[in-house]
N, CA, C and O of each residue as an XYZ file, in Angstrom:
892
protein
N     117.393     64.540    193.438
C     118.078     63.307    193.050
C     117.077     62.148    192.964
O     116.231     61.984    193.842
N     117.182     61.361    191.914
C     116.267     60.259    191.727
C     116.990     59.056    191.136
O     117.680     59.195    190.126
N     116.848     57.879    191.739
C     117.345     56.656    191.131
C     116.373     56.301    190.027
O     115.205     56.024    190.300
N     116.828     56.302    188.794
C     115.970     55.992    187.660
C     116.276     54.635    187.035
O     115.511     54.139    186.207
N     117.396     54.041    187.434
C     117.780     52.735    186.905
C     118.667     52.033    187.906
O     119.540     52.657    188.508
N     118.454     50.742    188.092
C     119.331     49.914    188.895
C     119.916     48.844    188.010
O     119.188     48.011    187.471
N     121.237     48.858    187.854
C     121.933     47.899    186.986
C     122.485     46.788    187.837
O     123.368     47.011    188.664
N     121.973     45.597    187.642
C     122.341     44.426    188.427
C     123.155     43.482    187.577
O     123.182     43.627    186.355
N     123.834     42.498    188.198
C     124.601     41.551    187.414
C     123.769     40.786    186.366
O     124.260     40.476    185.281
N     122.494     40.487    186.710
C     121.688     39.689    185.792
C     120.521     40.406    185.190
O     119.778     39.801    184.417
N     120.317     41.657    185.498
C     119.158     42.383    184.953
C     119.315     43.870    185.167
O     120.222     44.329    185.862
N     118.400     44.621    184.547
C     118.351     46.074    184.730
C     116.929     46.429    185.108
O     115.983     45.993    184.451
N     116.770     47.216    186.159
C     115.449     47.621    186.646
C     115.261     49.113    186.362
O     116.059     49.944    186.795
N     114.205     49.433    185.636
C     113.862     50.825    185.362
C     112.939     51.318    186.479
O     112.007     50.619    186.878
N     113.205     52.518    186.972
C     112.464     53.061    188.116
C     111.766     54.357    187.670
O     112.408     55.307    187.222
N     110.435     54.362    187.807
C     109.676     55.543    187.440
C     109.578     56.498    188.605
O     109.889     56.144    189.742
N     109.139     57.721    188.313
C     108.951     58.727    189.376
C     110.092     59.719    189.391
O     111.142     59.502    188.785
N     109.861     60.815    190.098
C     110.862     61.871    190.187
C     110.880     62.446    191.596
O     109.876     62.388    192.305
N     111.987     62.988    191.994
C     112.125     63.562    193.316
C     112.112     62.491    194.385
O     112.480     61.342    194.139
N     111.675     62.887    195.598
C     111.717     61.972    196.742
C     110.367     61.317    197.041
O     110.230     60.587    198.022
N     109.380     61.581    196.196
C     108.087     60.934    196.390
C     108.211     59.444    196.149
O     108.728     59.037    195.108
N     107.748     58.604    197.093
C     107.937     57.159    196.944
C     106.894     56.511    196.033
O     106.413     55.411    196.303
N     106.560     57.200    194.972
C     105.600     56.674    194.012
C     106.289     56.447    192.693
O     106.920     57.363    192.166
N     106.188     55.259    192.145
C     106.831     54.959    190.894
C     106.928     53.458    190.684
O     107.239     52.709    191.611
N     106.664     53.031    189.483
C     106.684     51.607    189.151
C     108.100     51.108    188.874
O     108.930     51.832    188.324
N     108.356     49.883    189.256
C     109.644     49.219    188.976
C     109.409     48.194    187.890
O     108.520     47.351    188.006
N     110.216     48.264    186.815
C     110.024     47.350    185.696
C     111.352     46.776    185.274
O     112.328     47.506    185.102
N     111.393     45.450    185.104
C     112.609     44.793    184.604
C     112.742     45.066    183.119
O     111.813     44.825    182.348
N     113.892     45.566    182.723
C     114.148     45.889    181.320
C     114.170     44.623    180.478
O     114.720     43.599    180.883
N     113.557     44.710    179.289
C     113.596     43.585    178.361
C     112.724     42.422    178.766
O     112.953     41.301    178.312
N     111.724     42.651    179.612
C     110.821     41.588    179.981
C     111.431     40.537    180.876
O     110.996     39.385    180.862
N     112.428     40.907    181.653
C     113.064     39.985    182.588
C     112.159     39.676    183.781
O     111.017     40.132    183.832
N     112.673     38.898    184.741
C     111.864     38.568    185.917
C     111.524     39.793    186.727
O     112.279     40.766    186.745
N     110.392     39.750    187.397
C     109.980     40.863    188.222
C     111.066     41.189    189.238
O     111.681     40.275    189.787
N     111.320     42.485    189.506
C     112.379     42.860    190.439
C     112.213     42.221    191.807
O     113.202     41.892    192.460
N     110.953     42.039    192.256
C     110.718     41.472    193.584
C     111.263     40.054    193.720
O     111.541     39.602    194.830
N     111.417     39.350    192.601
C     111.928     37.989    192.645
C     113.423     37.883    192.442
O     113.976     36.784    192.394
N     114.077     39.024    192.323
C     115.522     39.081    192.072
C     116.220     39.345    193.394
O     116.128     40.453    193.924
N     116.916     38.354    193.941
C     117.548     38.503    195.245
C     118.648     39.559    195.243
O     118.865     40.240    196.246
N     119.343     39.693    194.110
C     120.349     40.731    194.034
C     119.727     42.114    194.153
O     120.294     43.000    194.793
N     118.573     42.299    193.544
C     117.864     43.579    193.650
C     117.376     43.830    195.063
O     117.510     44.938    195.583
N     116.806     42.800    195.690
C     116.285     42.979    197.039
C     117.398     43.332    198.020
O     117.218     44.194    198.880
N     118.533     42.679    197.897
C     119.676     42.998    198.781
C     120.235     44.370    198.444
O     120.688     45.095    199.330
N     120.205     44.731    197.155
C     120.656     46.091    196.756
C     119.825     47.130    197.489
O     120.369     48.064    198.079
N     118.517     46.972    197.454
C     117.616     47.927    198.095
C     117.839     47.975    199.608
O     117.889     49.054    200.198
N     117.971     46.803    200.233
C     118.208     46.750    201.677
C     119.531     47.435    202.023
O     119.593     48.238    202.954
N     120.582     47.117    201.276
C     121.888     47.711    201.555
C     121.844     49.224    201.449
O     122.401     49.932    202.288
N     121.166     49.723    200.392
C     121.065     51.160    200.198
C     120.302     51.873    201.284
O     120.565     53.038    201.583
N     119.332     51.154    201.889
C     118.542     51.737    202.956
C     119.238     51.683    204.305
O     119.079     52.588    205.124
N     120.007     50.629    204.542
C     120.644     50.413    205.841
C     121.983     51.141    205.947
O     122.299     51.712    206.991
N     122.763     51.122    204.878
C     124.053     51.810    204.850
C     123.761     53.264    204.420
O     124.048     53.661    203.291
N     123.196     54.026    205.331
C     122.584     55.288    204.970
C     122.440     56.158    206.212
O     122.125     55.654    207.290
N     122.670     57.461    206.070
C     122.560     58.394    207.199
C     121.421     59.382    207.023
O     121.182     60.206    207.906
N     120.710     59.318    205.898
C     119.670     60.304    205.618
C     118.319     59.856    206.181
O     118.166     58.742    206.682
N     117.356     60.758    206.078
C     115.991     60.477    206.531
C     115.008     61.133    205.591
O     115.141     62.310    205.255
N     114.002     60.351    205.161
C     112.915     60.883    204.352
C     111.775     61.313    205.242
O     111.470     60.655    206.237
N     111.137     62.428    204.881
C     109.958     62.838    205.638
C     108.994     63.552    204.728
O     109.382     64.164    203.732
N     107.716     63.463    205.091
C     106.666     64.127    204.301
C     106.168     65.333    205.091
O     105.876     65.227    206.282
N     106.076     66.458    204.432
C     105.639     67.691    205.065
C     104.716     68.455    204.120
O     105.116     68.864    203.031
N     103.476     68.636    204.561
C     102.486     69.344    203.770
C     102.362     68.757    202.359
O     102.292     69.480    201.365
N     102.339     67.453    202.310
C     102.138     66.751    201.027
C     103.350     66.640    200.155
O     103.265     66.115    199.045
N     104.499     67.126    200.629
C     105.731     67.070    199.839
C     106.783     66.236    200.547
O     106.984     66.366    201.754
N     107.461     65.368    199.778
C     108.496     64.521    200.378
C     109.848     65.213    200.261
O     110.215     65.732    199.207
N     110.572     65.204    201.365
C     111.883     65.850    201.434
C     112.900     64.934    202.095
O     112.542     63.906    202.669
N     114.158     65.309    202.013
C     115.219     64.512    202.626
C     115.981     65.363    203.630
O     116.302     66.524    203.375
N     116.259     64.761    204.770
C     117.109     65.375    205.774
C     118.444     64.629    205.700
O     118.572     63.512    206.201
N     119.431     65.261    205.071
C     120.716     64.613    204.886
C     121.165     64.658    203.447
O     120.729     65.518    202.682
N     122.028     63.745    203.073
C     122.605     63.730    201.737
C     121.548     63.393    200.678
O     120.822     62.410    200.828
N     121.452     64.196    199.610
C     120.454     63.946    198.572
C     120.570     62.569    197.906
O     119.561     61.934    197.598
N     121.805     62.118    197.689
C     122.003     60.821    197.063
C     121.471     59.706    197.955
O     120.843     58.763    197.473
N     121.725     59.817    199.254
C     121.213     58.810    200.201
C     119.690     58.895    200.261
O     119.013     57.878    200.405
N     119.151     60.121    200.148
C     117.702     60.260    200.069
C     117.095     59.535    198.895
O     116.009     58.963    198.995
N     117.803     59.561    197.778
C     117.322     58.853    196.576
C     117.283     57.339    196.807
O     116.400     56.660    196.284
N     118.221     56.811    197.577
C     118.235     55.380    197.903
C     117.065     55.012    198.816
O     116.478     53.939    198.678
N     116.732     55.905    199.749
C     115.591     55.650    200.616
C     114.295     55.666    199.835
O     113.395     54.867    200.094
N     114.199     56.578    198.876
C     113.004     56.637    198.023
C     112.869     55.347    197.214
O     111.773     54.804    197.070
N     114.006     54.861    196.685
C     113.982     53.582    195.956
C     113.472     52.459    196.828
O     112.676     51.630    196.386
N     113.932     52.431    198.076
C     113.489     51.352    198.991
C     111.970     51.400    199.158
O     111.314     50.359    199.120
N     111.414     52.575    199.340
C     109.960     52.690    199.499
C     109.237     52.259    198.238
O     108.216     51.577    198.320
N     109.736     52.634    197.091
C     109.119     52.208    195.835
C     109.137     50.682    195.695
O     108.232     50.085    195.112
N     110.192     50.069    196.246
C     110.336     48.612    196.179
C     109.566     47.900    197.282
O     109.620     46.674    197.375
N     108.852     48.645    198.116
C     108.059     48.041    199.167
C     108.788     47.803    200.474
O     108.272     47.114    201.354
N     109.971     48.356    200.614
C     110.713     48.252    201.865
C     110.667     49.574    202.609
O     110.832     50.635    202.007
N     110.444     49.515    203.915
C     110.451     50.703    204.737
C     111.849     50.879    205.328
O     112.302     50.014    206.078
N     112.540     51.967    205.014
C     113.900     52.145    205.516
C     114.032     52.026    207.025
O     114.990     51.443    207.530
N     113.049     52.591    207.749
C     113.129     52.530    209.211
C     113.040     51.096    209.700
O     113.741     50.711    210.636
N     112.180     50.300    209.070
C     112.043     48.906    209.467
C     113.290     48.113    209.114
O     113.718     47.243    209.873
N     113.874     48.418    207.947
C     115.114     47.742    207.554
C     116.231     48.035    208.551
O     117.016     47.153    208.898
N     116.292     49.293    209.010
C     117.319     49.669    209.983
C     117.115     49.000    211.329
O     118.079     48.705    212.035
N     115.841     48.757    211.691
C     115.573     48.038    212.943
C     115.891     46.573    212.798
O     116.419     45.949    213.718
N     115.567     46.012    211.624
C     115.835     44.580    211.381
C     117.335     44.305    211.350
O     117.817     43.336    211.936
N     118.073     45.191    210.644
C     119.521     45.065    210.549
C     120.156     46.110    211.454
O     120.513     47.204    211.019
N     120.286     45.742    212.721
C     120.830     46.666    213.707
C     122.299     46.999    213.394
O     123.132     46.115    213.193
N     122.575     48.301    213.363
C     123.940     48.720    213.070
C     124.827     48.549    214.295
O     124.484     48.971    215.400
N     125.991     47.911    214.068
C     126.966     47.706    215.125
C     128.101     48.688    215.036
O     128.544     49.224    216.052
N     128.583     48.934    213.824
C     129.679     49.875    213.626
C     129.622     50.367    212.184
O     128.889     49.816    211.363
N     130.392     51.397    211.881
C     130.377     51.972    210.544
C     131.689     52.662    210.222
O     132.398     53.139    211.107
N     131.992     52.702    208.941
C     133.072     53.542    208.401
C     132.381     54.646    207.609
O     131.842     54.379    206.534
N     132.382     55.864    208.107
C     131.684     56.948    207.408
C     132.322     57.243    206.053
O     133.493     56.949    205.812
N     131.511     57.832    205.181
C     132.044     58.241    203.878
C     133.030     59.382    204.047
O     132.782     60.325    204.799
N     134.126     59.291    203.357
C     135.113     60.363    203.267
C     135.580     60.458    201.819
O     135.619     59.457    201.104
N     135.927     61.651    201.401
C     136.309     61.847    199.985
C     137.610     61.107    199.636
O     137.846     60.807    198.466
N     138.449     60.810    200.626
C     139.697     60.137    200.309
C     139.500     58.648    199.989
O     140.202     58.100    199.140
N     138.546     57.995    200.669
C     138.312     56.581    200.325
C     137.059     56.335    199.505
O     136.916     55.256    198.929
N     136.151     57.287    199.432
C     135.011     57.302    198.511
C     133.997     56.174    198.723
O     133.373     55.704    197.773
N     133.843     55.750    199.970
C     132.816     54.759    200.275
C     132.363     54.893    201.710
O     133.024     55.512    202.543
N     131.191     54.281    201.978
C     130.696     54.125    203.341
C     130.417     52.648    203.555
O     129.940     51.967    202.647
N     130.708     52.149    204.743
C     130.436     50.750    205.058
C     129.837     50.656    206.447
O     130.180     51.424    207.346
N     128.932     49.697    206.606
C     128.325     49.461    207.918
C     128.354     47.973    208.243
O     128.223     47.121    207.364
N     128.529     47.687    209.522
C     128.427     46.318    210.030
C     127.091     46.188    210.711
O     126.795     46.928    211.649
N     126.264     45.238    210.243
C     124.901     45.116    210.772
C     124.610     43.670    211.150
O     125.230     42.741    210.632
N     123.664     43.496    212.056
C     123.320     42.171    212.537
C     121.796     42.012    212.593
O     121.067     42.938    212.948
N     121.340     40.806    212.230
C     119.916     40.483    212.319
C     119.783     38.997    212.635
O     120.225     38.144    211.865
N     119.173     38.702    213.773
C     118.957     37.325    214.154
C     120.219     36.506    214.238
O     120.212     35.322    213.901
N     121.296     37.107    214.676
C     122.566     36.397    214.807
C     123.383     36.369    213.526
O     124.519     35.894    213.529
N     122.831     36.864    212.443
C     123.539     36.906    211.159
C     124.137     38.289    210.969
O     123.464     39.295    211.191
N     125.399     38.344    210.558
C     126.075     39.617    210.371
C     126.465     39.833    208.914
O     126.903     38.909    208.227
N     126.297     41.072    208.457
C     126.682     41.441    207.101
C     127.365     42.798    207.132
O     127.131     43.625    208.013
N     128.223     42.992    206.128
C     128.820     44.328    205.905
C     128.228     44.870    204.627
O     128.349     44.248    203.571
N     127.589     46.025    204.709
C     127.024     46.698    203.558
C     127.981     47.804    203.126
O     128.516     48.533    203.961
N     128.188     47.922    201.829
C     129.181     48.868    201.285
C     128.551     49.625    200.120
O     127.915     49.027    199.253
N     128.730     50.929    200.108
C     128.280     51.726    198.962
C     129.256     52.860    198.722
O     129.873     53.363    199.662
N     129.399     53.266    197.466
C     130.329     54.337    197.174
C     130.575     54.504    195.686
O     129.810     54.010    194.858
N     131.642     55.200    195.359
C     132.037     55.406    193.971
C     132.319     54.043    193.306
O     132.887     53.150    193.934
N     131.918     53.892    192.033
C     132.100     52.580    191.402
C     133.518     52.024    191.498
O     133.702     50.840    191.781
N     134.525     52.873    191.263
C     135.894     52.351    191.284
C     136.301     51.900    192.665
O     137.034     50.921    192.802
N     135.836     52.601    193.709
C     136.185     52.220    195.083
C     135.523     50.900    195.485
O     136.135     50.076    196.166
N     134.288     50.706    195.067
C     133.575     49.477    195.403
C     134.089     48.315    194.561
O     134.297     47.220    195.084
N     134.297     48.536    193.270
C     134.783     47.458    192.407
C     136.142     46.947    192.866
O     136.430     45.757    192.735
N     136.982     47.832    193.403
C     138.281     47.432    193.916
C     138.158     46.381    195.018
O     139.108     45.639    195.271
N     137.006     46.310    195.671
C     136.814     45.433    196.823
C     135.950     44.198    196.478
O     135.638     43.391    197.354
N     135.574     44.065    195.212
C     134.680     42.982    194.804
C     135.437     41.942    193.962
O     136.154     42.286    193.021
N     135.260     40.674    194.322
C     135.826     39.584    193.522
C     134.744     38.685    192.956
O     135.043     37.685    192.303
N     133.484     39.035    193.201
C     132.355     38.250    192.686
C     131.161     39.182    192.547
O     131.218     40.358    192.906
N     130.062     38.614    192.009
C     128.835     39.387    191.880
C     127.681     38.464    192.190
O     127.772     37.253    191.992
N     126.582     39.041    192.683
C     125.437     38.226    193.081
C     124.500     37.998    191.902
O     124.162     38.926    191.167
N     124.085     36.737    191.737
C     123.134     36.363    190.702
C     121.701     36.582    191.207
O     121.483     36.875    192.383
N     120.735     36.435    190.300
C     119.352     36.664    190.658
C     118.842     35.700    191.717
O     117.941     36.039    192.484
N     119.419     34.483    191.765
C     118.976     33.505    192.751
C     119.683     33.642    194.089
O     119.446     32.850    195.002
N     120.547     34.640    194.212
C     121.269     34.840    195.471
C     122.638     34.203    195.510
O     123.418     34.483    196.420
N     122.949     33.359    194.557
C     124.289     32.777    194.470
C     125.274     33.798    193.926
O     124.891     34.907    193.554
N     126.526     33.423    193.884
C     127.555     34.341    193.376
C     128.303     33.722    192.214
O     128.328     32.502    192.049
N     128.908     34.574    191.420
C     129.743     34.151    190.299
C     130.899     35.137    190.159
O     130.872     36.230    190.723
N     131.899     34.735    189.408
C     133.058     35.603    189.237
C     132.658     36.907    188.539
O     131.849     36.914    187.611
N     133.238     37.988    189.003
C     132.901     39.284    188.444
C     133.766     39.572    187.216
O     134.938     39.201    187.158
N     133.154     40.244    186.240
C     133.883     40.710    185.049
C     134.104     42.200    185.212
O     133.242     43.003    184.854
N     135.257     42.573    185.752
C     135.521     43.977    186.069
C     135.441     44.862    184.839
O     134.873     45.952    184.896
N     135.994     44.413    183.746
C     136.016     45.237    182.541
C     134.595     45.525    182.051
O     134.319     46.608    181.536
N     133.699     44.551    182.212
C     132.300     44.748    181.808
C     131.647     45.842    182.657
O     130.918     46.687    182.138
N     131.910     45.818    183.953
C     131.318     46.839    184.841
C     131.946     48.194    184.575
O     131.257     49.211    184.665
N     133.202     48.242    184.260
C     133.829     49.534    183.943
C     133.231     50.117    182.673
O     133.053     51.330    182.561
N     132.918     49.236    181.705
C     132.281     49.701    180.461
C     130.877     50.215    180.760
O     130.466     51.247    180.229
N     130.143     49.500    181.605
C     128.804     49.949    181.979
C     128.887     51.305    182.667
O     128.074     52.193    182.409
N     129.863     51.456    183.530
C     130.033     52.717    184.245
C     130.264     53.868    183.291
O     129.675     54.938    183.447
N     131.119     53.655    182.302
C     131.397     54.683    181.304
C     130.164     55.041    180.490
O     129.891     56.214    180.238
N     129.418     54.008    180.081
C     128.221     54.237    179.274
C     127.172     55.018    180.039
O     126.549     55.927    179.490
N     126.971     54.671    181.303
C     125.979     55.372    182.126
C     126.396     56.807    182.391
O     125.561     57.711    182.371
N     127.665     57.021    182.636
C     128.187     58.367    182.857
C     127.968     59.221    181.596
O     127.642     60.405    181.682
N     128.155     58.592    180.425
C     127.957     59.323    179.177
C     126.484     59.719    178.997
O     126.185     60.694    178.308
N     125.577     58.973    179.607
C     124.155     59.305    179.543
C     123.773     60.406    180.555
O     122.627     60.856    180.593
N     124.736     60.818    181.356
C     124.460     61.904    182.320
C     124.099     61.432    183.694
O     123.674     62.236    184.524
N     124.255     60.122    183.978
C     123.910     59.604    185.293
C     125.038     59.801    186.292
O     126.213     59.757    185.929
N     124.680     60.016    187.537
C     125.616     59.868    188.648
C     125.501     58.413    189.081
O     124.403     57.858    189.104
N     126.619     57.795    189.424
C     126.602     56.374    189.736
C     127.022     56.103    191.176
O     127.910     56.754    191.727
N     126.352     55.122    191.758
C     126.705     54.652    193.090
C     126.723     53.148    193.048
O     125.733     52.537    192.645
N     127.812     52.527    193.450
C     127.913     51.071    193.483
C     127.596     50.551    194.877
O     127.876     51.211    195.878
N     127.004     49.352    194.931
C     126.588     48.764    196.210
C     127.046     47.316    196.269
O     126.919     46.583    195.288
N     127.572     46.901    197.404
C     128.049     45.529    197.610
C     127.712     45.064    199.016
O     127.361     45.871    199.877
N     127.819     43.760    199.249
C     127.474     43.198    200.556
C     128.323     41.959    200.784
O     128.576     41.193    199.854
N     128.762     41.764    202.014
C     129.556     40.579    202.343
C     129.090     39.985    203.668
O     128.603     40.695    204.548
N     129.247     38.674    203.790
C     128.964     37.990    205.050
C     130.086     38.329    206.050
O     131.233     38.552    205.662
N     129.734     38.362    207.319
C     130.727     38.648    208.346
C     130.495     37.689    209.497
O     129.405     37.644    210.067
N     131.513     36.927    209.836
C     131.370     35.987    210.972
C     131.287     36.772    212.249
O     131.799     37.886    212.349
N     130.635     36.179    213.229
C     130.534     36.839    214.526
C     131.927     36.986    215.140
O     132.820     36.176    214.890
N     132.088     37.993    215.916
C     133.395     38.256    216.509
C     133.449     39.715    216.954
O     132.590     40.184    217.701
N     134.450     40.405    216.492
C     134.637     41.797    216.893
C     133.471     42.662    216.435
O     132.916     42.472    215.353
N     133.120     43.611    217.284
C     132.073     44.555    216.947
C     132.650     45.789    216.250
O     131.922     46.744    215.979
N     133.938     45.774    215.962
C     134.581     46.892    215.277
C     134.649     46.608    213.775
O     134.905     45.480    213.355
N     134.419     47.634    212.989
C     134.563     47.534    211.531
C     135.753     48.384    211.129
O     135.734     49.604    211.291
N     136.787     47.744    210.606
C     138.020     48.442    210.258
C     138.195     48.448    208.738
O     137.494     47.737    208.018
N     139.147     49.265    208.261
C     139.421     49.298    206.837
C     139.932     47.958    206.333
O     139.693     47.605    205.178
N     140.626     47.210    207.170
C     141.099     45.871    206.781
C     139.917     44.962    206.485
O     140.013     44.079    205.633
N     138.785     45.172    207.190
C     137.606     44.330    207.015
C     136.927     44.544    205.679
O     136.160     43.691    205.233
N     137.193     45.666    205.031
C     136.474     45.992    203.815
C     137.412     46.130    202.590
O     137.074     46.776    201.598
N     138.573     45.514    202.696
C     139.549     45.608    201.618
C     139.231     44.699    200.418
O     139.594     45.014    199.285
N     138.559     43.583    200.675
C     138.339     42.611    199.605
C     137.217     41.638    199.989
O     136.710     41.645    201.110
N     136.853     40.800    199.007
C     135.922     39.705    199.290
C     134.454     40.038    199.192
O     133.623     39.279    199.692
N     134.101     41.150    198.560
C     132.688     41.537    198.450
C     132.081     41.017    197.142
O     132.725     41.071    196.095
N     130.839     40.513    197.203
C     130.070     40.315    195.981
C     129.383     41.633    195.614
O     128.734     42.258    196.452
N     129.532     42.039    194.372
C     128.880     43.259    193.906
C     127.395     43.004    193.717
O     126.995     41.971    193.180
N     126.574     43.960    194.165
C     125.130     43.868    193.972
C     124.684     44.631    192.748
O     123.759     44.206    192.055
N     125.335     45.768    192.465
C     124.970     46.515    191.267
C     125.268     48.000    191.411
O     125.893     48.453    192.369
N     124.776     48.758    190.380
C     124.938     50.204    190.347
C     123.576     50.867    190.423
O     122.608     50.375    189.843
N     123.499     51.970    191.130
C     122.340     52.857    191.059
C     122.674     53.991    190.083
O     123.679     54.682    190.254
N     121.833     54.181    189.064
C     122.000     55.276    188.122
C     121.070     56.397    188.580
O     119.847     56.257    188.571
N     121.672     57.493    188.974
C     120.924     58.585    189.624
C     120.908     59.818    188.736
O     121.945     60.243    188.228
N     119.717     60.391    188.552
C     119.545     61.567    187.743
C     119.157     62.754    188.628
O     118.380     62.624    189.574
N     119.716     63.898    188.294
C     119.376     65.134    189.015
C     118.764     66.083    188.001
O     119.457     66.943    187.458
N     117.457     65.936    187.737
C     116.821     66.751    186.689
C     116.728     68.212    187.094
O     116.716     68.535    188.282
N     116.662     69.105    186.092
C     116.517     70.524    186.397
C     115.229     70.785    187.159
O     114.196     70.187    186.858
N     115.282     71.669    188.139
C     114.082     72.045    188.868
C     113.167     72.864    187.959
O     113.652     73.612    187.110
N     111.860     72.733    188.125
C     110.923     73.506    187.298
C     111.194     75.002    187.340
O     111.093     75.677    186.315
N     111.539     75.534    188.519
C     111.794     76.965    188.637
C     113.042     77.380    187.853
O     113.141     78.504    187.362
N     114.012     76.425    187.745
C     115.222     76.725    186.986
C     114.905     76.810    185.498
O     115.412     77.684    184.794
N     114.062     75.893    185.028
C     113.660     75.915    183.618
C     112.920     77.214    183.294
O     113.131     77.823    182.245
N     112.059     77.618    184.207
C     111.295     78.859    184.012
C     112.241     80.076    183.978
O     112.075     80.980    183.159
N     113.223     80.077    184.875
C     114.154     81.206    184.937
C     115.001     81.293    183.670
O     115.260     82.385    183.165
N     115.431     80.139    183.157
C     116.211     80.123    181.936
C     115.393     80.610    180.741
O     115.903     81.307    179.865
N     114.131     80.234    180.724
C     113.258     80.690    179.654
C     113.088     82.203    179.674
O     113.074     82.850    178.626
N     112.956     82.765    180.885
C     112.819     84.222    181.016
C     114.107     84.912    180.552
O     114.053     85.949    179.891
N     115.255     84.339    180.895
C     116.519     84.917    180.444
C     116.619     84.902    178.918
O     117.055     85.871    178.298
N     116.207     83.788    178.335
C     116.255     83.659    176.875
C     115.366     84.708    176.218
O     115.761     85.346    175.242
N     114.157     84.881    176.761
C     113.225     85.853    176.198
C     113.728     87.287    176.347
O     113.389     88.169    175.559
N     114.543     87.493    177.377
C     115.080     88.847    177.633
C     116.397     89.097    176.895
O     116.988     90.172    176.999
N     116.846     88.078    176.144
C     118.069     88.241    175.385
C     119.318     88.030    176.211
O     120.404     88.428    175.791
N     119.195     87.421    177.367
C     120.346     87.173    178.235
C     120.905     85.779    177.957
O     120.184     84.782    177.996
N     122.199     85.738    177.679
C     122.878     84.465    177.465
C     123.285     83.850    178.794
O     123.889     84.517    179.634
N     122.959     82.592    178.982
C     123.263     81.892    180.231
C     124.359     80.855    179.964
O     124.258     80.058    179.031
N     125.402     80.876    180.791
C     126.461     79.895    180.692
C     126.600     79.166    182.019
O     126.484     79.781    183.079
N     126.846     77.867    181.972
C     127.011     77.060    183.176
C     128.468     76.666    183.339
O     129.089     76.125    182.424
N     128.996     76.946    184.508
C     130.371     76.599    184.824
C     130.351     75.563    185.937
O     129.789     75.806    187.005
N     130.956     74.420    185.696
C     130.979     73.344    186.710
C     132.371     73.199    187.282
O     133.368     73.589    186.674
N     132.405     72.612    188.500
C     133.688     72.415    189.144
C     134.180     71.018    189.019
O     135.259     70.696    189.516
């Protein structure tokens, strides 16, 4: 799994590289501002790294993920953007979490740093959009969200073969250390979508080529 594009309210960031290796250039599409200067992008990366249960590790020169492959792709994105996931997790100490479940299609975490609390949210686009009433601009401010525009973007990206993950973040006043479903029902500014590609493995391409040469027809059945 590889994040190859990050679609933000005010820009699109193209991400180079493949697999879990944290090597790859980040480029703003259409000559926009550098991703590092886009606060929506920076918070997107932080949220993806902190609201996460996976772990990246290097073994014998190869980068691998311990945990969910999609979450591993978010950790790789963070490293490409110059953020260390472990440091982000230490900076934003987790207080509570709502784990991902297929019935609600999102994960949320309550985190604190220097007395400031935030709720990070990631999940299926429709589940996250249902909870967003605004979107973050490049300067960190917010503006009204255009839901129909994001739904169109989601459809277009899906047509290109991408898996999509939406990310949002909200301020949380100090108080209870519990994070409940009522806390994440509404009021989130959307940060953007991660467009994730799962390219064929080299060994799979080789195996298919051998089948073709042997006259074997290969059919793929998906669930």
